[in-house]
N, C-alpha and C positions, 0 to 999 in steps of 0.2 A: 504494500500500500504506500503510495506517495502522497495521497491526499484523501480527505473525507469531506462530505457535505453534511451539514447539520442544519435543519430548518424546523421551525415550529409549525404546528397545525392549528391555524386560527379558525374562529367561527363555530366552535363547538357550542351547543346549547347548554343551559344550566342543567347539570346532571342530577337526575332524581332517581329514586329507587325504581328499578325495572328498566332503566335505559339500556339499550343494546350498545355497549361501548364500541365493539368492533365495527358495527354498521355505522355508528355515528362518526367514528374516526375516518373510515373510508369515504363517507359522504363529504365531510368537511375538507379533507385533503383534496378530493376531486374538485370541489367548489373553489378552492384556493388556487387551483391550477398546478398543484404538485401532488398528483395521485400517488398512493403507496405502490411501490413496485416490488416484485420478487427480489430477494436479496437484501432488502432494507432491514434495519433494526428499528422497531418502533418502541419508544420509551414512554410509558404511561404513568403519570403521577398517581400514587396510591390513593390519594384523597378522592379522586373521581371514581375509582374502582369501589372504594368503600361506600360512597354515596349511591352508586348504581346497585350495590348489593345490600343496601339497607343497614350498613354498619354505622348508624348514627344513634345517639342517645339524647333525649331531652333532659336537661339537668333537673327540671322540676319533677321528673318522674323518679329521681334517684333518692333513696333513703340511706344517707351515710351512716356508717358504723360509728360507734363511740371513738374508736381509734382515729378514724378519718376526721371526725369533728375536732378532737383534741389536737391532732397534729396540724390541721388546717388553721385553727384559731391561733396556734403558736406562731405560724409563719405567714399569716394573712393570706391564706389560700382559700379557694372555693371548696368546701367539704364534699360537694357532689362530684367535682372533678377528681378530687383525691380518691374518693370511693371507686370511681370508674377505673382509675389508674391501678388501684390495688386489685380489682376484679380481673383486669387484663394481665396481671403479673403472675408468673409462676413463683417468683421469689424476688425479694428486694436485694439487690447486689450491694448498693451503697446508699446510705441515708445521711447526707451531710447538709445540715442547716435546712434550707427550703428545697433542696434538690433531692429528687428520688431517681436513682438509677435502678432499673428493674430488668429482669429477664422475662420476656413475654412467653406465652404458651407456645409460640412458634420457635423460640430459642434465640430471638434477637435480644441483645443487650443494648438498652437505649434509655434516654430520659423519659420518664412519665409513661412508660409502656407504649409510646407512640401515639398517645391520646392528644388530640389537637382541636382547638376551637376556631382557628382561623379558616376563612373560606368554607365554613360549615354549611352555609345556606340560610342560616337564621341565627338570631341572637339567642343565647342560652342553649345551644346545641353543641355537642361534642362529636368528633369523628374518630372512630376506632380504626385500627389496621384491619385489612381484609383477613378473614378467617384462614384462608389458604391462598396466598398470592401466586403460587405456582399454578394452581387450578384456575385462578382468575386470568393469568397470562395465557394458559392453554385455551380458555374459552374465547379470548380475543383472537388468538392465532387461528383457531378453528373457523371463526367467521371469515377471516382473511382468506384461508384456504378455499372455503366454499365459494368465494368470489374470484378464485383463480390467482390469488396473490400469496406467494410463499415467503412471508416475512416473519422474522423472529420478533418476539415481544419480551420486553423487560418492564416489570413493575418497579417503580422507584419511590424512595422516601428520603426525607432529609434527616441525617443523623449527625451527631457530634463525633469527634474522633479522639482517641487516646493520644496523649502527648502533644496535641496541637489545638490551637484556638480556631474558632470558626466552624461552620458546618458545611457539609457537602451532600449531594444526593448519592445514594447507594442503591444497589439492587436488592429487593426483598422477594422477588419472584421472577422466574424466567420460563420461556417456552421456545423451543426450537434452537436454542443456543447454549453451549456449555458455558457456565459462568467463569471458569478458570482455564487459562492457557498455561500449561506447564512446560518449562524449559529443562526440567530434570532429565538428565541423560544426554542432553545435547552438549555440543562442544563449541566454545567461542573461537574466533579466528586465531587465538594464541594457544589453543590446545587445552584450555581450562574446561573441565567438565562441570556443568551446573549440578549442584546437589540439592538445593532447596528452592531455587527460583521458580515461583509459580505466580502468575499475574492474574489478579481478579479483573478480567476484562469487562465483566458485567458492571462492576462498580465504576470502572473508568468510563464506560459508555453512558452510564446513568449520570455521572458528574458532568460529562461533556454536554449531554442533552439539557441539563439545567441552565447552561449558558444562554439558551434561546427560549427557555420556558419562564423562569423567574417565579416569584411568589405573588406578584400583583398584576401580572400581564394578562391573566385569563387565557393563557396558552398552556394547558396542562399536558400536552402531548408533543413529542418531538420525534423527528425521523432522522436517522443516521444512515447515510448512503455511501457506499464504497468501502465499508469495513468487511474484510474477507473472513468468513467463518464457515465451518462445516455444520450443516443442519443436523441437530441432535434432538429428536423428539422424546428422548428419555431423560433429558437434562432437568435438574431441579436446583434450587438454591442451597440444598443441604450441604454440598461440599464446602461452601463458604463459611458455614457456622462452626467455629472452633469449639471442640469439646472442652468442657470445664477442666478436665484433668490435664489439658495441655495449655491452659490459659494461666499465665503467671500473675495476672492482675485481678483475679477474682477467686 
């Protein structure tokens, strides 16, 4: 690869429960004059996936636990949001002041179990991560395939990073593309054999896509064209998730 194209898909409607995301993306891309093509990688923000799948909660419907109320009062947090975060967590990894770092039921380690209120569609509503982002990606890819378009799909979300400030988008679900490219066993031009080098290309693609999506642009989908990959319909995000026994920081 000597170059890539990355462009957003504008014109998507407000996503509500039941929206066929695959069809909506195909239609919006066609209307914008940049139809999805076979070989593309389509990066979809998890928030619209969650909204289409009904993964939203009205805060008024939440009855916080005593712990959620006590902790929230201490740190001036909304106890309903805290309760949702705890429900979405398999365990609390770190609890430092007002910050909750949790491990979700999916195995993601992130702030607040990925629960977010921004761009939720209404005041007093929280958006949760999709139940199974790999399945969500497969559903969108299946719609593409039915339309004659063999494109890979990545579901992305914004995460913080260990050792560094600032956030970046990463992959939380994939379909049709292996999330990791391994150099292990290959030899560099000087004869050095790679022993551990494995690149999470799915995260790199998700981060690149964020450059044309943004948080306030109302462009939650991006297309990456020109990235060479082998189609893999058995791929999942699982290889990216480091087992706790190999994680030195939790």
